[in-house]
C-alpha atoms as an extended CHARMM CRD file, in Angstrom:
* protein
*
       177  EXT
         1         1  MET       CA             -0.0280000000       -0.1960000000       -0.3750000000  PROA      1               0.0000000000
         2         2  THR       CA              1.7120000000        3.5900000000       -0.8960000000  PROA      2               0.0000000000
         3         3  LEU       CA              2.2280000000        6.2840000000        1.3870000000  PROA      3               0.0000000000
         4         4  GLN       CA             -0.2950000000        8.4630000000       -0.4490000000  PROA      4               0.0000000000
         5         5  HSD       CA             -3.2590000000        5.8770000000       -0.6750000000  PROA      5               0.0000000000
         6         6  GLN       CA             -2.7800000000        5.0820000000        3.4170000000  PROA      6               0.0000000000
         7         7  GLU       CA             -3.3130000000        9.2920000000        3.8910000000  PROA      7               0.0000000000
         8         8  GLU       CA             -6.1380000000        9.0580000000        1.9500000000  PROA      8               0.0000000000
         9         9  GLU       CA             -7.7230000000        6.3740000000        3.8260000000  PROA      9               0.0000000000
        10        10  GLN       CA             -6.7490000000        8.2310000000        6.7850000000  PROA      10              0.0000000000
        11        11  ASN       CA             -8.6180000000       11.3870000000        5.6070000000  PROA      11              0.0000000000
        12        12  ILE       CA            -11.5150000000        9.7200000000        4.3530000000  PROA      12              0.0000000000
        13        13  GLU       CA            -12.0770000000        7.6840000000        8.3070000000  PROA      13              0.0000000000
        14        14  ALA       CA            -11.5160000000       10.9050000000        9.9400000000  PROA      14              0.0000000000
        15        15  GLN       CA            -14.3930000000       12.7270000000        7.6140000000  PROA      15              0.0000000000
        16        16  LYS       CA            -16.1470000000       10.2060000000        8.6240000000  PROA      16              0.0000000000
        17        17  ILE       CA            -15.6580000000       10.3080000000       12.4690000000  PROA      17              0.0000000000
        18        18  GLN       CA            -16.5920000000       14.0910000000       12.2110000000  PROA      18              0.0000000000
        19        19  GLN       CA            -19.8710000000       13.6110000000       10.6270000000  PROA      19              0.0000000000
        20        20  ASN       CA            -20.3750000000       10.6930000000       13.3420000000  PROA      20              0.0000000000
        21        21  GLU       CA            -20.8230000000        8.0770000000        9.8510000000  PROA      21              0.0000000000
        22        22  PRO       CA            -19.4010000000        4.2970000000       10.8190000000  PROA      22              0.0000000000
        23        23  VAL       CA            -15.6950000000        3.6200000000       10.1430000000  PROA      23              0.0000000000
        24        24  ALA       CA            -15.0390000000        0.6990000000        8.0880000000  PROA      24              0.0000000000
        25        25  SER       CA            -12.5480000000       -0.9820000000       10.5300000000  PROA      25              0.0000000000
        26        26  ILE       CA            -11.5810000000       -0.0530000000       13.9660000000  PROA      26              0.0000000000
        27        27  THR       CA             -9.0270000000       -3.2980000000       14.0160000000  PROA      27              0.0000000000
        28        28  PRO       CA             -5.4960000000       -1.6140000000       13.5440000000  PROA      28              0.0000000000
        29        29  ARG       CA             -3.4880000000       -2.2470000000       10.4030000000  PROA      29              0.0000000000
        30        30  TYR       CA             -0.2570000000       -4.3360000000       10.1340000000  PROA      30              0.0000000000
        31        31  GLU       CA              2.0220000000       -3.7790000000        7.6100000000  PROA      31              0.0000000000
        32        32  ALA       CA              4.3960000000       -6.5190000000        5.5700000000  PROA      32              0.0000000000
        33        33  GLY       CA              5.9320000000       -8.5820000000        8.0930000000  PROA      33              0.0000000000
        34        34  VAL       CA              3.5540000000       -9.3310000000       10.5740000000  PROA      34              0.0000000000
        35        35  ILE       CA              1.2240000000      -11.7270000000        9.7020000000  PROA      35              0.0000000000
        36        36  GLY       CA             -2.6120000000      -11.4580000000       10.6680000000  PROA      36              0.0000000000
        37        37  ASN       CA             -4.4170000000       -9.5280000000       13.8460000000  PROA      37              0.0000000000
        38        38  PRO       CA             -3.5700000000      -10.4420000000       17.0210000000  PROA      38              0.0000000000
        39        39  TRP       CA             -5.8140000000      -12.6980000000       19.0440000000  PROA      39              0.0000000000
        40        40  SER       CA             -8.3630000000      -10.6120000000       21.5740000000  PROA      40              0.0000000000
        41        41  THR       CA             -6.5400000000      -12.3560000000       24.7750000000  PROA      41              0.0000000000
        42        42  GLY       CA             -3.1410000000      -13.6690000000       25.7070000000  PROA      42              0.0000000000
        43        43  LEU       CA             -2.6570000000      -17.7790000000       25.6010000000  PROA      43              0.0000000000
        44        44  PHE       CA             -1.9480000000      -17.6300000000       28.9020000000  PROA      44              0.0000000000
        45        45  ASP       CA             -5.1080000000      -15.6360000000       30.2840000000  PROA      45              0.0000000000
        46        46  CYS       CA             -7.2540000000      -18.2310000000       31.0480000000  PROA      46              0.0000000000
        47        47  HSD       CA             -7.8900000000      -16.4500000000       34.1080000000  PROA      47              0.0000000000
        48        48  GLU       CA            -10.2500000000      -14.1630000000       32.3320000000  PROA      48              0.0000000000
        49        49  ASN       CA            -13.0060000000      -16.8710000000       31.8100000000  PROA      49              0.0000000000
        50        50  GLN       CA            -12.5160000000      -18.8350000000       35.0650000000  PROA      50              0.0000000000
        51        51  THR       CA            -15.3380000000      -20.9760000000       34.4940000000  PROA      51              0.0000000000
        52        52  ASN       CA            -14.1430000000      -22.1060000000       30.9520000000  PROA      52              0.0000000000
        53        53  ALA       CA            -10.5710000000      -22.7130000000       32.8290000000  PROA      53              0.0000000000
        54        54  VAL       CA            -11.6620000000      -24.6410000000       35.6050000000  PROA      54              0.0000000000
        55        55  MET       CA            -13.8360000000      -26.6320000000       33.1670000000  PROA      55              0.0000000000
        56        56  THR       CA            -11.0150000000      -27.3280000000       30.6890000000  PROA      56              0.0000000000
        57        57  SER       CA             -8.4620000000      -28.2990000000       33.0540000000  PROA      57              0.0000000000
        58        58  PHE       CA            -10.8090000000      -31.2590000000       34.1130000000  PROA      58              0.0000000000
        59        59  PHE       CA            -12.3000000000      -31.8770000000       30.9890000000  PROA      59              0.0000000000
        60        60  PRO       CA            -10.6190000000      -30.0630000000       28.0210000000  PROA      60              0.0000000000
        61        61  CYS       CA            -12.5660000000      -33.0260000000       25.9790000000  PROA      61              0.0000000000
        62        62  VAL       CA            -15.7440000000      -30.7180000000       26.1660000000  PROA      62              0.0000000000
        63        63  THR       CA            -14.2270000000      -27.2930000000       25.7630000000  PROA      63              0.0000000000
        64        64  PHE       CA            -12.7830000000      -28.6590000000       22.2530000000  PROA      64              0.0000000000
        65        65  GLY       CA            -16.4280000000      -30.0850000000       21.3680000000  PROA      65              0.0000000000
        66        66  GLN       CA            -18.1290000000      -26.7330000000       22.3360000000  PROA      66              0.0000000000
        67        67  ILE       CA            -15.0490000000      -24.9450000000       19.7520000000  PROA      67              0.0000000000
        68        68  SER       CA            -15.5810000000      -27.4320000000       17.0530000000  PROA      68              0.0000000000
        69        69  GLU       CA            -19.2480000000      -27.6680000000       16.8750000000  PROA      69              0.0000000000
        70        70  VAL       CA            -19.0160000000      -23.5180000000       16.1860000000  PROA      70              0.0000000000
        71        71  LEU       CA            -16.1990000000      -23.4200000000       13.9850000000  PROA      71              0.0000000000
        72        72  ASP       CA            -18.0910000000      -26.3980000000       11.9680000000  PROA      72              0.0000000000
        73        73  ASP       CA            -21.2500000000      -24.3990000000       11.6530000000  PROA      73              0.0000000000
        74        74  GLY       CA            -22.7360000000      -26.9790000000       13.6870000000  PROA      74              0.0000000000
        75        75  GLU       CA            -22.0680000000      -29.7490000000       11.3310000000  PROA      75              0.0000000000
        76        76  LEU       CA            -20.0870000000      -31.3030000000       13.8550000000  PROA      76              0.0000000000
        77        77  SER       CA            -21.3690000000      -31.7110000000       17.1560000000  PROA      77              0.0000000000
        78        78  CYS       CA            -20.6050000000      -30.9690000000       20.5680000000  PROA      78              0.0000000000
        79        79  HSD       CA            -20.8510000000      -34.5380000000       21.4360000000  PROA      79              0.0000000000
        80        80  LEU       CA            -19.1090000000      -35.8780000000       18.7990000000  PROA      80              0.0000000000
        81        81  GLY       CA            -15.9750000000      -33.0610000000       19.0460000000  PROA      81              0.0000000000
        82        82  THR       CA            -15.8100000000      -34.0640000000       22.4140000000  PROA      82              0.0000000000
        83        83  PHE       CA            -15.8860000000      -38.2870000000       22.1650000000  PROA      83              0.0000000000
        84        84  ILE       CA            -12.9380000000      -37.6630000000       19.3940000000  PROA      84              0.0000000000
        85        85  TYR       CA            -11.1830000000      -35.7840000000       21.4340000000  PROA      85              0.0000000000
        86        86  LEU       CA            -11.9410000000      -37.9980000000       24.2890000000  PROA      86              0.0000000000
        87        87  LEU       CA            -10.5670000000      -40.8160000000       22.2630000000  PROA      87              0.0000000000
        88        88  MET       CA             -7.4350000000      -39.2390000000       20.6620000000  PROA      88              0.0000000000
        89        89  MET       CA             -6.1580000000      -38.1360000000       24.5350000000  PROA      89              0.0000000000
        90        90  PRO       CA             -5.1650000000      -41.8010000000       25.7230000000  PROA      90              0.0000000000
        91        91  ALA       CA             -3.6850000000      -42.6020000000       22.4480000000  PROA      91              0.0000000000
        92        92  LEU       CA             -0.0480000000      -41.6020000000       22.9460000000  PROA      92              0.0000000000
        93        93  CYS       CA             -1.7730000000      -38.2080000000       23.6730000000  PROA      93              0.0000000000
        94        94  SER       CA             -2.9850000000      -37.4230000000       19.9400000000  PROA      94              0.0000000000
        95        95  GLN       CA             -5.2740000000      -35.2830000000       20.6170000000  PROA      95              0.0000000000
        96        96  TRP       CA             -2.6900000000      -32.3300000000       20.0370000000  PROA      96              0.0000000000
        97        97  VAL       CA             -3.7020000000      -33.0680000000       15.9830000000  PROA      97              0.0000000000
        98        98  MET       CA             -7.2480000000      -32.3840000000       16.4500000000  PROA      98              0.0000000000
        99        99  GLY       CA             -6.6960000000      -29.2510000000       18.9270000000  PROA      99              0.0000000000
       100       100  SER       CA             -4.3850000000      -28.0140000000       16.2120000000  PROA      100             0.0000000000
       101       101  LYS       CA             -6.2890000000      -28.1570000000       13.2000000000  PROA      101             0.0000000000
       102       102  TYR       CA             -9.1770000000      -26.2680000000       14.9800000000  PROA      102             0.0000000000
       103       103  ARG       CA             -6.8680000000      -23.7540000000       16.5490000000  PROA      103             0.0000000000
       104       104  THR       CA             -5.5510000000      -23.2430000000       12.5380000000  PROA      104             0.0000000000
       105       105  LYS       CA             -9.0630000000      -23.0950000000       11.3400000000  PROA      105             0.0000000000
       106       106  ILE       CA             -9.8350000000      -19.9580000000       13.9960000000  PROA      106             0.0000000000
       107       107  ARG       CA             -6.9920000000      -18.5770000000       13.0910000000  PROA      107             0.0000000000
       108       108  LYS       CA             -7.5860000000      -18.2520000000        9.5850000000  PROA      108             0.0000000000
       109       109  LYS       CA            -11.2930000000      -17.7640000000        9.7510000000  PROA      109             0.0000000000
       110       110  TYR       CA            -10.4290000000      -14.4740000000       11.5660000000  PROA      110             0.0000000000
       111       111  ASN       CA             -6.7530000000      -13.8750000000       10.2200000000  PROA      111             0.0000000000
       112       112  LEU       CA             -5.4570000000      -14.4460000000       13.5670000000  PROA      112             0.0000000000
       113       113  VAL       CA             -0.8280000000      -14.3740000000       13.9570000000  PROA      113             0.0000000000
       114       114  GLU       CA              0.6050000000      -17.3020000000       14.8410000000  PROA      114             0.0000000000
       115       115  ALA       CA              1.6610000000      -16.2330000000       18.1520000000  PROA      115             0.0000000000
       116       116  PRO       CA              3.1950000000      -16.8730000000       20.5570000000  PROA      116             0.0000000000
       117       117  TYR       CA              3.8490000000      -20.5910000000       19.1570000000  PROA      117             0.0000000000
       118       118  THR       CA              2.8520000000      -22.5520000000       16.2450000000  PROA      118             0.0000000000
       119       119  ASP       CA             -0.6350000000      -23.6890000000       16.4390000000  PROA      119             0.0000000000
       120       120  VAL       CA              1.1470000000      -27.2120000000       16.9100000000  PROA      120             0.0000000000
       121       121  VAL       CA              3.5330000000      -26.3330000000       19.8340000000  PROA      121             0.0000000000
       122       122  SER       CA              0.5150000000      -24.6160000000       21.3300000000  PROA      122             0.0000000000
       123       123  HSD       CA             -1.2380000000      -27.7000000000       21.5410000000  PROA      123             0.0000000000
       124       124  ILE       CA              1.0630000000      -30.1340000000       22.6080000000  PROA      124             0.0000000000
       125       125  PHE       CA              2.7130000000      -28.3520000000       25.1990000000  PROA      125             0.0000000000
       126       126  CYS       CA             -0.0660000000      -25.7870000000       26.3390000000  PROA      126             0.0000000000
       127       127  PRO       CA             -3.4830000000      -27.9600000000       25.4550000000  PROA      127             0.0000000000
       128       128  CYS       CA             -5.8000000000      -26.4670000000       28.1520000000  PROA      128             0.0000000000
       129       129  CYS       CA             -4.5340000000      -22.7890000000       27.4580000000  PROA      129             0.0000000000
       130       130  SER       CA             -4.6340000000      -22.8670000000       23.8090000000  PROA      130             0.0000000000
       131       131  LEU       CA             -8.4050000000      -24.0900000000       24.2550000000  PROA      131             0.0000000000
       132       132  CYS       CA             -9.2000000000      -21.6380000000       26.3760000000  PROA      132             0.0000000000
       133       133  GLN       CA             -7.4000000000      -19.0520000000       24.2830000000  PROA      133             0.0000000000
       134       134  GLU       CA            -10.1100000000      -20.3820000000       21.5910000000  PROA      134             0.0000000000
       135       135  PHE       CA            -12.8250000000      -20.0980000000       23.6030000000  PROA      135             0.0000000000
       136       136  ARG       CA            -12.2380000000      -16.8910000000       24.6230000000  PROA      136             0.0000000000
       137       137  GLU       CA            -11.4170000000      -15.6050000000       20.6860000000  PROA      137             0.0000000000
       138       138  LEU       CA            -15.4630000000      -17.1280000000       19.8340000000  PROA      138             0.0000000000
       139       139  GLN       CA            -17.1340000000      -14.8960000000       22.8450000000  PROA      139             0.0000000000
       140       140  ALA       CA            -15.1310000000      -12.0940000000       22.1320000000  PROA      140             0.0000000000
       141       141  ARG       CA            -16.4350000000      -12.2410000000       18.3470000000  PROA      141             0.0000000000
       142       142  GLY       CA            -19.8390000000      -12.8680000000       19.6680000000  PROA      142             0.0000000000
       143       143  LEU       CA            -20.1190000000      -16.8610000000       19.2780000000  PROA      143             0.0000000000
       144       144  ASP       CA            -20.2830000000      -18.3450000000       22.3720000000  PROA      144             0.0000000000
       145       145  PRO       CA            -19.2580000000      -22.0420000000       22.2040000000  PROA      145             0.0000000000
       146       146  ALA       CA            -21.0990000000      -22.6540000000       25.5860000000  PROA      146             0.0000000000
       147       147  LEU       CA            -24.5170000000      -21.8390000000       23.7620000000  PROA      147             0.0000000000
       148       148  GLY       CA            -24.0360000000      -24.5090000000       20.9680000000  PROA      148             0.0000000000
       149       149  TRP       CA            -24.3810000000      -23.6340000000       17.8200000000  PROA      149             0.0000000000
       150       150  ASN       CA            -28.2420000000      -23.9780000000       17.6950000000  PROA      150             0.0000000000
       151       151  GLY       CA            -28.1600000000      -21.3370000000       20.9910000000  PROA      151             0.0000000000
       152       152  ILE       CA            -26.0580000000      -18.8560000000       18.9660000000  PROA      152             0.0000000000
       153       153  LEU       CA            -28.3110000000      -18.9990000000       15.9140000000  PROA      153             0.0000000000
       154       154  ALA       CA            -30.9760000000      -18.7750000000       18.4470000000  PROA      154             0.0000000000
       155       155  GLN       CA            -29.7090000000      -15.2780000000       19.4480000000  PROA      155             0.0000000000
       156       156  GLN       CA            -28.9100000000      -14.0230000000       16.1130000000  PROA      156             0.0000000000
       157       157  TYR       CA            -32.2610000000      -14.9160000000       15.3280000000  PROA      157             0.0000000000
       158       158  ALA       CA            -33.6580000000      -13.1290000000       18.5530000000  PROA      158             0.0000000000
       159       159  ARG       CA            -31.2330000000      -10.1860000000       17.7700000000  PROA      159             0.0000000000
       160       160  GLN       CA            -32.5040000000       -9.6800000000       14.3150000000  PROA      160             0.0000000000
       161       161  GLN       CA            -36.2420000000      -10.1150000000       15.3640000000  PROA      161             0.0000000000
       162       162  SER       CA            -35.4310000000       -7.2640000000       18.1550000000  PROA      162             0.0000000000
       163       163  GLU       CA            -33.8840000000       -5.0360000000       15.4230000000  PROA      163             0.0000000000
       164       164  GLN       CA            -36.7560000000       -5.3940000000       13.1010000000  PROA      164             0.0000000000
       165       165  THR       CA            -39.1560000000       -4.5820000000       15.4680000000  PROA      165             0.0000000000
       166       166  LEU       CA            -37.2780000000       -1.2070000000       16.1020000000  PROA      166             0.0000000000
       167       167  LYS       CA            -37.0770000000       -0.6540000000       12.5760000000  PROA      167             0.0000000000
       168       168  ASN       CA            -40.8390000000       -0.8740000000       11.8000000000  PROA      168             0.0000000000
       169       169  PRO       CA            -43.5730000000        1.8010000000       13.2330000000  PROA      169             0.0000000000
       170       170  PRO       CA            -46.4610000000        0.5660000000       14.5890000000  PROA      170             0.0000000000
       171       171  SER       CA            -49.4160000000       -0.2660000000       13.0290000000  PROA      171             0.0000000000
       172       172  ASP       CA            -51.9520000000        2.6850000000       12.4120000000  PROA      172             0.0000000000
       173       173  GLN       CA            -53.6720000000        3.9450000000       15.6100000000  PROA      173             0.0000000000
       174       174  VAL       CA            -56.4620000000        6.3280000000       16.8090000000  PROA      174             0.0000000000
       175       175  MET       CA            -57.3450000000        7.5730000000       19.6740000000  PROA      175             0.0000000000
       176       176  SER       CA            -60.7560000000        7.2320000000       20.9740000000  PROA      176             0.0000000000
       177       177  LYS       CA            -63.0220000000        8.3980000000       23.6680000000  PROA      177             0.0000000000
């Protein structure tokens, strides 16, 4: 991107802000050399969602099932994702294969940087922290894995209905004595 093009974009955004118009993006822009946007929370910020941290510590397979259901748009159910992860845990601790696959999927979907470690390394050495970070990332993007895919769809439908109700004026009304 040329310097002139960047200045033009900044001027347009400044004008929109002054006119109280929405700006296309508020996420920071990164130049060549840095790949992707930062995660909304760090890998070791498990304390930010203590319920999920405790759940993941004791039942990482459930957290993986919730994440996989959301990332697969409900095609892989939470129960099946949980079962697959559970089966892979005792098999030479190979759950990192599925965990890193879904970490890569979430990174590509939201253009996130592969940091502080690669997806495979994160899931081999810090599987619970990785799952917690992925869970928090989806929550930060309005997709709460704890609700499940159907719960997310219901939440989006209710939000859409309330927006339509606010946009549509009431039907003809008359005053009576």
